[in-house]
C-alpha positions as CSV (number, residue, x, y, z in Angstrom):
1,M,0.0,0.0,0.0
2,I,1.4,3.4,-1.0
3,R,1.7,5.8,2.0
4,T,1.6,9.5,0.9
5,R,3.1,12.4,2.6
6,L,-0.3,13.5,3.6
7,A,-0.9,10.2,5.4
8,T,2.4,10.6,7.2
9,A,1.4,14.1,8.2
10,L,-1.9,12.9,9.5
11,V,-0.2,10.3,11.7
12,A,2.2,12.9,13.1
13,A,-0.7,15.3,13.9
14,A,-2.7,12.5,15.4
15,L,0.1,11.4,17.7
16,A,0.4,15.0,18.8
17,L,-3.3,15.1,19.7
18,I,-2.9,11.9,21.7
19,A,-0.1,13.4,23.7
20,V,-2.5,16.2,24.7
21,A,-5.5,14.0,25.3
22,V,-4.2,11.6,27.8
23,P,-3.8,12.3,31.6
24,A,-0.4,13.7,32.6
25,H,0.1,11.4,35.6
26,A,2.1,8.3,34.7
27,T,3.3,5.8,37.3
28,P,6.0,3.1,36.9
29,A,4.6,-0.4,36.5
30,Q,5.9,-3.9,36.8
31,G,5.0,-6.8,34.5
32,T,5.1,-7.7,30.8
33,V,3.7,-6.3,27.6
34,S,4.1,-8.3,24.4
35,F,2.8,-8.1,20.9
36,S,3.4,-9.3,17.4
37,G,2.1,-8.8,13.9
38,D,1.2,-10.6,10.7
39,P,3.4,-10.1,7.6
40,G,2.3,-6.8,6.1
41,D,1.3,-5.2,9.4
42,Y,2.6,-1.7,9.3
43,I,3.0,-1.1,13.1
44,T,4.9,-4.2,14.0
45,Q,6.5,-4.8,10.5
46,G,5.6,-8.4,11.0
47,Q,7.9,-8.7,14.1
48,S,7.4,-9.8,17.7
49,Y,8.1,-7.6,20.7
50,S,8.2,-8.2,24.4
51,Y,9.1,-5.9,27.3
52,T,9.4,-6.6,31.0
53,A,9.9,-4.1,33.8
54,P,12.3,-3.2,35.4
55,N,14.7,-4.0,32.6
56,D,12.4,-2.1,30.3
57,R,10.5,1.0,31.5
58,I,6.7,0.5,31.6
59,D,4.4,3.3,32.7
60,L,0.7,3.0,33.5
61,Q,-1.9,5.8,33.6
62,G,-5.5,6.5,33.0
63,S,-8.8,6.1,34.8
64,A,-11.8,3.7,35.1
65,S,-12.7,4.4,31.5
66,H,-9.2,4.7,29.9
67,V,-5.9,2.9,30.1
68,R,-2.7,4.1,28.6
69,V,0.5,1.9,28.8
70,G,3.8,3.6,27.9
71,I,6.9,1.5,27.0
72,E,10.5,2.6,26.8
73,G,12.6,-0.4,25.9
74,A,16.1,-0.9,27.1
75,N,17.0,-1.2,23.4
76,G,15.6,2.2,22.6
77,D,12.1,1.1,21.4
78,W,9.1,3.2,22.5
79,W,5.4,2.4,22.2
80,T,2.1,3.4,23.6
81,I,-1.1,1.3,23.9
82,E,-4.5,3.0,24.4
83,L,-7.7,1.2,25.5
84,D,-10.7,3.5,25.8
85,A,-14.2,2.7,26.9
86,P,-17.3,3.8,25.0
87,D,-18.5,7.3,25.9
88,G,-19.9,7.5,29.4
89,E,-18.9,3.9,30.3
90,A,-16.2,2.3,32.5
91,L,-14.0,-0.5,31.2
92,L,-15.4,-3.8,32.5
93,A,-13.5,-7.0,33.2
94,G,-14.6,-9.9,31.1
95,R,-15.9,-7.7,28.3
96,T,-14.7,-7.6,24.7
97,Y,-14.9,-4.3,22.9
98,S,-15.1,-3.6,19.2
99,A,-13.0,-0.5,18.6
100,T,-11.8,2.2,16.2
101,R,-8.8,4.3,16.5
102,Y,-8.3,6.3,19.7
103,P,-8.8,9.3,20.1
104,F,-11.1,9.5,17.1
105,N,-13.5,6.9,18.3
106,D,-16.3,9.3,19.0
107,V,-18.9,7.5,21.2
108,G,-17.6,3.9,20.7
109,A,-14.6,2.1,22.2
110,G,-11.1,3.2,21.2
111,L,-7.8,1.3,20.6
112,D,-4.4,2.3,19.5
113,L,-1.0,0.6,19.4
114,G,1.7,2.8,17.9
115,G,5.4,3.7,18.4
116,N,8.9,3.6,17.0
117,G,7.8,6.4,14.6
118,R,4.8,4.4,13.2
119,G,1.1,5.0,13.7
120,C,-2.2,4.1,12.0
121,N,-4.3,6.7,10.1
122,T,-7.4,4.6,10.8
123,L,-7.9,1.2,12.4
124,I,-10.5,-1.4,13.5
125,G,-9.9,-3.9,16.2
126,T,-11.0,-5.5,19.4
127,F,-9.7,-5.7,23.0
128,T,-10.7,-7.7,26.0
129,I,-10.3,-6.5,29.6
130,E,-9.4,-9.6,31.6
131,E,-8.7,-7.7,34.8
132,L,-8.8,-4.0,35.8
133,T,-8.3,-2.7,39.4
134,L,-8.1,0.9,40.5
135,T,-6.3,2.8,43.3
136,A,-8.2,4.8,45.8
137,D,-7.5,7.8,43.5
138,G,-9.2,6.0,40.6
139,L,-6.0,5.3,38.7
140,P,-5.4,1.9,37.1
141,S,-3.4,-0.3,39.4
142,T,-3.6,-3.7,37.6
143,V,-4.4,-4.2,34.0
144,R,-4.6,-7.6,32.1
145,A,-5.9,-7.3,28.6
146,T,-5.5,-8.7,25.1
147,F,-6.0,-6.8,21.8
148,E,-6.0,-7.1,18.1
149,Q,-5.9,-4.2,15.6
150,H,-6.0,-3.9,11.8
151,C,-4.3,-0.8,10.6
152,D,-5.6,1.3,7.6
153,E,-8.2,-1.3,6.4
154,T,-5.6,-4.1,6.0
155,T,-6.3,-7.7,6.8
156,A,-2.9,-8.1,8.5
157,A,-3.2,-7.7,12.3
158,A,-1.2,-6.8,15.3
159,R,-2.0,-8.8,18.4
160,G,-0.8,-8.3,22.0
161,Q,-1.2,-8.9,25.6
162,I,-0.9,-6.6,28.6
163,D,-0.1,-7.9,32.1
164,V,1.1,-5.1,34.3
165,S,0.5,-3.6,37.8
166,L,1.8,-0.6,39.6
167,A,5.2,-1.1,41.0
168,P,5.5,-0.8,44.8
169,P,6.8,2.5,46.1
170,A,10.5,2.7,45.7
171,P,12.8,3.2,48.7
172,P,14.3,6.7,49.0
173,L,16.5,7.7,46.1
174,Q,20.2,7.3,46.7
175,L,22.8,8.9,44.4
176,A,26.6,8.3,44.1
177,V,28.9,10.4,42.0
178,V,32.6,9.6,41.5
179,N,35.3,11.7,39.7
180,T,37.6,9.2,37.8
181,S,40.0,11.3,35.8
182,A,40.9,14.7,34.4
183,D,42.9,15.5,31.3
184,L,44.0,18.7,29.6
185,D,42.7,19.3,26.1
186,P,44.6,21.2,23.3
187,Y,42.6,24.4,23.9
188,G,43.4,25.2,27.5
189,G,40.4,23.4,29.0
190,L,40.1,20.1,30.7
191,V,37.9,17.1,30.3
192,L,36.6,15.6,33.6
193,R,35.3,12.1,33.6
194,G,33.3,10.2,36.2
195,T,30.3,8.0,37.0
196,V,26.9,8.5,38.5
197,T,24.7,5.7,40.0
198,C,21.1,5.9,41.2
199,S,19.0,3.5,43.2
200,S,15.8,4.4,41.3
201,D,15.0,6.1,38.0
202,A,15.9,9.8,38.0
203,M,17.0,12.6,35.8
204,V,20.3,13.6,37.4
205,Y,22.1,17.0,36.9
206,V,25.8,16.6,37.3
207,T,27.8,19.9,37.9
208,T,31.5,20.2,38.4
209,V,33.8,23.1,39.4
210,A,37.6,22.8,38.6
211,S,40.1,25.1,40.3
212,Q,43.8,25.4,39.8
213,T,46.3,27.8,41.4
214,I,49.7,28.4,39.7
215,R,52.0,31.1,40.9
216,K,49.4,32.7,43.1
217,T,46.9,32.9,40.2
218,T,43.7,30.9,40.5
219,V,41.9,29.7,37.5
220,E,38.3,28.3,37.7
221,G,35.8,26.8,35.4
222,S,32.5,24.9,35.7
223,S,30.2,22.8,33.6
224,G,27.1,20.6,33.8
225,V,25.3,17.8,32.1
226,Y,22.0,15.9,32.6
227,V,22.1,12.1,32.9
228,D,18.9,10.0,32.5
229,C,19.8,7.5,35.2
230,W,17.9,4.2,35.4
231,S,17.6,2.2,38.6
232,G,20.7,0.2,39.6
233,R,22.8,1.3,36.7
234,S,26.1,3.2,36.6
235,Y,26.5,5.8,33.9
236,S,29.8,7.3,32.7
237,W,29.9,11.0,31.9
238,D,32.5,13.4,30.7
239,L,32.4,17.2,31.0
240,P,34.5,19.8,29.1
241,V,35.5,22.5,31.5
242,Y,36.9,25.9,30.4
243,A,38.0,28.9,32.5
244,G,36.5,32.3,31.8
245,G,38.1,35.0,29.7
246,L,41.6,34.3,28.5
247,D,42.5,32.0,31.4
248,V,43.6,28.5,30.7
249,F,44.3,25.4,32.7
250,R,47.9,24.1,32.7
251,A,49.9,21.0,33.6
252,G,49.9,20.5,37.3
253,A,47.5,19.8,40.2
254,V,43.8,20.7,39.8
255,S,41.0,20.4,42.4
256,V,37.7,19.2,41.3
257,S,34.3,19.3,43.1
258,T,31.4,17.5,41.6
259,R,27.7,17.6,42.7
260,A,24.9,15.3,41.4
261,T,21.3,16.4,42.1
262,A,18.0,14.7,41.3
263,R,14.4,14.8,42.4
264,D,13.0,11.7,44.1
265,S,9.9,10.9,42.2
266,W,8.1,9.4,45.2
267,T,9.0,11.8,48.0
268,Q,9.4,14.9,45.6
269,Q,12.5,15.9,47.6
270,D,15.9,16.8,46.0
271,V,18.7,14.3,46.7
272,T,22.4,15.3,46.4
273,A,25.7,13.5,46.2
274,V,29.1,15.1,46.1
275,D,32.7,14.1,45.4
276,A,35.9,16.2,45.7
277,D,39.3,15.1,44.3
278,S,42.6,16.3,43.1
279,F,44.2,15.3,39.8
280,R,47.5,16.0,38.2
281,L,47.1,17.3,34.6
282,K,49.8,16.3,32.1
283,R,50.9,18.4,29.1
284,V,49.1,17.6,25.9
């Protein structure tokens, strides 16, 4: 089937609308999401996919009438699955729904599997809610469901299964930052290298200040970088640091102070780790 530029534009616009339409609150989940497609299915490209938290990141959000599952695979894949009840109804366990493409499903049920840069212009399909439980706040806490969708009036189908539940609250976020080396670059700056480790998923801001005193003259420079840190993993980072004005770093001792800061997603408190070291810079 020929896909025109207009069709591609419609998909992009629709994906943007979806991003606006869903609730903003997303909570980490545990469990597995898997799906596969027939040869000729545009979304899956006829391939099979499976994702399991915590190795892959799975988020769960929605309400009694709508479920959205977001997936960020450890391999770089990203997907969303939308299950939407008919207008004015709640999703019911044990019921199978005939659906068209969410969010253009009007008063009927809606369904959408898309990601990795691919989406349907239109679709028909079905989904079955096997289990759906809610938190006291009305958010999905357990979702077990199966689905089948046919993209753009094709006979080829994508079929999948969702079996996820909210992950238990994480322990308080712990950070560790370590300076590992510092080297001069050819332009009078230095490159500082190190690692950062986090006990739970967090966006970490690493900042460093380098200071060097030679012949009673002190030269300082600073730099920073964001690190998308996943639970239990150690990430290497390197920061170019330059002094202000015409000042340059030279061969000799340099003092380095590094700070890592992140917001704990459960407590909403900032957590900080620091490391201070001295390195000897060698001539380039």
